KEBA-800192 format. One line per field, with one value per residue (C-alpha): residue number from 1; x, y negated, z. Coordinates in steps of 0.05 Angstrom, whole numbers. Example, Ala and Ser with C-alpha at 12.3 -4.5 7.8 and 13.67 -1.06 7.14 Angstrom:
REM KEBA-800192
num = c(1,2) $
x = c(246,273) $
y = c(90,21) $
z = c(156,143) $
This chain:
REM KEBA-800192
num = c(1,2,3,4,5,6,7,8,9,10,11,12,13,14,15,16,17,18,19,20,21,22,23,24,25,26,27,28,29,30,31,32,33,34,35,36,37,38,39,40,41,42,43,44,45,46,47,48,49,50,51,52,53,54,55,56,57,58,59,60,61,62,63,64,65,66,67,68,69,70,71,72,73,74,75,76,77,78,79,80,81,82,83,84,85,86,87,88,89,90,91,92,93,94,95,96,97,98,99,100,101,102,103,104,105,106,107,108,109,110,111,112,113,114,115,116,117,118,119,120,121,122,123,124,125,126,127,128,129,130,131,132,133,134,135,136,137,138,139,140,141,142,143,144,145,146,147,148,149,150,151,152,153,154,155,156,157,158,159,160,161,162,163,164,165,166,167,168,169,170,171,172,173,174,175,176,177,178,179,180,181,182,183,184,185,186,187,188,189,190,191,192,193,194,195,196,197,198,199,200,201,202,203,204,205,206,207,208,209,210,211,212,213,214,215,216,217,218,219,220,221,222,223,224,225,226,227,228,229,230,231,232,233,234,235,236,237,238,239,240,241,242,243,244,245,246,247,248,249,250,251,252,253,254,255,256,257,258,259,260,261,262,263,264,265,266,267,268,269,270,271,272,273,274,275,276,277,278,279,280,281,282,283,284,285,286,287,288,289,290,291,292,293,294,295,296,297,298,299,300,301,302,303,304,305,306,307,308,309,310,311,312,313,314,315,316,317,318,319,320,321,322,323,324,325,326,327,328,329,330,331,332,333,334,335,336,337,338,339,340,341,342,343,344,345,346,347,348,349,350,351,352,353,354,355,356,357,358,359,360,361,362,363,364,365,366,367,368,369,370,371,372,373,374,375,376,377,378,379,380,381,382,383,384,385,386,387,388,389,390,391,392,393,394,395,396,397) $
x = c(452,495,553,520,500,572,596,604,539,575,595,525,499,550,531,457,465,489,427,370,304,273,334,341,269,282,342,303,248,297,305,297,372,381,315,345,414,389,338,382,403,331,298,351,340,264,254,312,261,189,132,69,11,-8,-75,-106,-89,-17,-5,-31,20,75,53,63,133,151,127,172,239,277,248,243,318,323,283,327,284,211,176,112,76,10,10,-31,11,-42,-94,-44,-86,-56,-82,-144,-185,-154,-189,-149,-172,-156,-154,-200,-143,-127,-67,-75,-79,-73,-34,-13,-86,-110,-106,-67,-17,-8,4,54,90,98,121,176,202,207,246,311,351,306,344,318,249,220,156,137,66,23,-36,-92,-126,-92,-102,-129,-193,-175,-210,-154,-89,-29,47,45,6,57,114,74,64,137,167,119,135,211,207,170,207,276,284,352,333,395,365,302,272,212,184,118,82,19,-16,-48,-107,-66,-25,41,25,58,95,125,77,86,69,1,9,-57,-30,42,46,116,157,233,234,210,265,319,299,298,364,402,423,409,462,424,367,333,279,237,179,159,177,133,126,86,124,102,148,207,209,273,307,287,311,380,384,381,424,497,517,486,534,491,439,396,348,299,250,221,265,208,197,229,206,203,269,317,291,297,370,386,358,397,460,449,431,483,479,509,528,601,621,572,605,555,510,464,414,360,315,327,334,380,419,497,511,466,492,565,549,519,578,625,593,619,685,727,686,650,673,620,577,522,481,426,373,397,384,434,424,493,536,583,644,615,598,669,694,651,678,750,736,712,781,804,758,807,764,725,737,676,639,578,541,481,439,459,421,445,447,441,369,333,359,412,439,512,555,630,650,724,724,717,785,819,788,854,866,929,964,1008,950,903,847,799,736,674,627,562,505,434,376,344,400,455,525,562,518,536,606,633,702,723,794,855,878,805,831,857,791,750,795,787,710,713,753,708,643,600,530,497,479,404,360) $
y = c(1166,1213,1168,1109,1149,1167,1093,1053,1016,948,964,987,922,883,924,914,837,836,871,832,838,894,939,926,949,1012,1029,1021,1068,1126,1151,1132,1123,1071,1037,1029,1007,955,926,865,844,855,812,764,748,752,707,656,606,615,572,549,505,496,531,575,637,618,599,668,700,657,672,748,736,690,741,796,788,820,784,714,706,708,646,587,539,523,493,458,454,468,539,510,449,420,419,395,423,426,451,488,517,475,418,357,306,236,164,116,85,148,187,254,253,304,353,396,409,429,502,491,445,496,551,512,490,565,584,532,545,622,609,593,596,550,484,459,427,412,376,379,362,323,278,266,205,140,134,202,207,216,286,308,335,299,299,240,283,338,290,264,337,362,300,305,381,366,310,354,421,394,434,433,402,392,382,348,337,296,302,273,260,228,269,229,248,272,334,327,255,247,196,189,172,134,148,133,80,100,169,150,132,145,120,108,172,208,180,191,267,274,241,276,336,311,324,321,276,282,232,227,179,109,54,-7,-65,-30,-12,61,69,48,120,141,78,91,162,140,89,144,197,188,255,246,275,280,230,234,180,184,132,106,59,14,-5,-71,-103,-51,-13,-72,-94,-24,-23,-90,-72,-6,-45,-95,-42,-26,50,98,149,130,197,203,246,257,203,213,164,189,141,78,3,-42,-105,-89,-133,-94,-29,-49,-71,-3,35,-2,21,91,73,114,177,184,247,254,205,222,174,198,156,95,23,-26,-99,-123,-149,-96,-129,-126,-53,-37,-71,-31,33,9,-10,59,82,56,100,146,207,205,269,277,227,248,198,211,163,93,34,-37,-110,-177,-183,-126,-53,-20,48,58,109,129,141,138,194,245,221,212,259,277,252,288,329,366,389,401,356,326,287,328,296,310,279,276,294,232,185,157,172,206,184,241,241,278,288,326,329,286,221,195,122,144,179,117,70,113,111,36,26,73,44,8,-12,33,-4,7,-23) $
z = c(-2155,-2118,-2129,-2097,-2038,-2024,-2026,-1961,-1946,-1951,-2023,-2040,-2014,-2056,-2121,-2107,-2099,-2169,-2199,-2228,-2190,-2234,-2230,-2156,-2144,-2187,-2144,-2081,-2107,-2119,-2047,-1975,-1963,-2019,-1997,-1929,-1952,-2001,-1951,-1935,-2006,-2033,-1979,-1978,-2052,-2048,-1987,-1997,-2023,-2008,-2035,-2004,-2023,-1949,-1961,-1907,-1949,-1962,-1889,-1867,-1913,-1885,-1815,-1829,-1854,-1795,-1745,-1772,-1735,-1793,-1849,-1824,-1819,-1897,-1909,-1925,-1963,-1961,-2021,-2017,-2082,-2115,-2147,-2203,-2220,-2266,-2210,-2159,-2102,-2034,-1965,-1992,-1938,-1883,-1847,-1820,-1770,-1795,-1768,-1798,-1832,-1868,-1833,-1803,-1726,-1667,-1714,-1656,-1638,-1705,-1728,-1792,-1758,-1702,-1749,-1793,-1729,-1708,-1778,-1784,-1715,-1730,-1794,-1757,-1822,-1863,-1868,-1937,-1951,-2018,-2030,-2103,-2126,-2174,-2165,-2217,-2186,-2161,-2101,-2082,-2039,-1965,-1965,-2010,-1980,-2013,-2014,-1967,-1916,-1925,-1908,-1847,-1822,-1834,-1801,-1742,-1730,-1741,-1686,-1637,-1650,-1668,-1735,-1770,-1838,-1879,-1947,-1966,-2034,-2053,-2124,-2138,-2206,-2228,-2281,-2336,-2381,-2441,-2450,-2417,-2396,-2330,-2291,-2223,-2170,-2104,-2033,-2002,-1949,-1916,-1898,-1873,-1798,-1777,-1718,-1714,-1673,-1736,-1779,-1725,-1720,-1795,-1808,-1750,-1791,-1861,-1915,-1979,-2001,-2070,-2081,-2145,-2139,-2158,-2109,-2103,-2053,-2002,-1936,-1940,-2000,-1957,-1934,-1970,-1945,-1874,-1879,-1907,-1853,-1801,-1837,-1814,-1844,-1913,-1966,-2029,-2055,-2117,-2135,-2196,-2215,-2281,-2320,-2337,-2263,-2275,-2211,-2157,-2170,-2175,-2108,-2081,-2105,-2077,-2009,-2011,-2028,-1972,-1918,-1864,-1881,-1831,-1883,-1893,-1923,-1983,-2034,-2092,-2121,-2179,-2212,-2261,-2300,-2262,-2279,-2244,-2255,-2253,-2194,-2148,-2177,-2166,-2094,-2079,-2109,-2068,-2005,-2020,-2052,-2004,-2002,-2068,-2107,-2160,-2198,-2247,-2291,-2334,-2372,-2334,-2355,-2329,-2344,-2362,-2418,-2450,-2422,-2350,-2361,-2386,-2323,-2278,-2308,-2300,-2226,-2211,-2229,-2163,-2122,-2089,-2081,-2148,-2187,-2231,-2274,-2317,-2364,-2406,-2443,-2414,-2440,-2428,-2453,-2428,-2460,-2490,-2490,-2533,-2525,-2504,-2541,-2538,-2612,-2601,-2548,-2605,-2633,-2562,-2509,-2478,-2407,-2389,-2443,-2394,-2354,-2412,-2383,-2434,-2433,-2454,-2503,-2539,-2577,-2550,-2596,-2627,-2602,-2645,-2629,-2571,-2513,-2466,-2437,-2373,-2340,-2279,-2257,-2236,-2264,-2260,-2273,-2342,-2360,-2341,-2376,-2439,-2432,-2421,-2485,-2524,-2500,-2553,-2566,-2621,-2684,-2674,-2620) $
């Protein structure tokens, strides 16, 4: 350790940042000097993302961190999730006053609300919020604190305190009775009471939105649409649903395509497990034609003929900024569903021989053919034409 002690502090910090947590802890225990020198990299790694289930005990711990002027500056992301995912319990030990219709009221007057407000205001570098939870009953009883309540509280604090939220993730599941039996859940309309001012404040600094839930016809589930409508600086959007939602998500996609969205510079777009008619999907993609740099489609069902799907791929070759395409497990068909694969890519993966750029390809377990393809680089129009030519329905339904 004598060698380390004689190195400049900046170099010791750089070295310690490369160590795994166990080794870094061992280094810190060797002597007081190294404990002091590695203070910053240790806490930067430990507190970069902190988790809370919004229980009384958890809020007490967060309060202790937020009260420390040195430690609180390291927190960059707050994840709200049940520590026991199977039980999905949030807010244990905290009481919330509710309106007769179901939503929480007088948040700034309630102890848990006041404590969380102070915590978030002290975490001055925390600009990423993730709400990840499960429910075991649909709908949950009003005495149970849910993900919808968490959205309500975070957005209310954000509106009043002017937080700088650049990234927001919503990931909610409904847990069934069987092992591993889960599906995406929706928001509870009884608990969501938000004004336009809430959405304006949320969208003011938002750059990334990741939403994994089940949309339905209830206005409460317009939440992501309303956020996008007020987020002019949105750069990255990820939407995940359940491909079997054959009524709700096509309507959701259509409304998104028809909306006058202020985010004119969206660069990354990802869809996971959605279902949409091709005409809605094309209309949506065209909104971001000039700015879109990366498109990822995974487990997507697009109602379309094979020729129309090929034409969509060729049309994306005219997107001037597009530099990355990633496709995994597309299903399509004018009636019924058949998997799409790209068998000819294995024989002709080269996009530009001089630059050495090729299309990556792979098989997916339990699926026939090369159903996974990706390309990143110049000459995107050439790559997309190759994919369009190679695209076929698999022989099995």
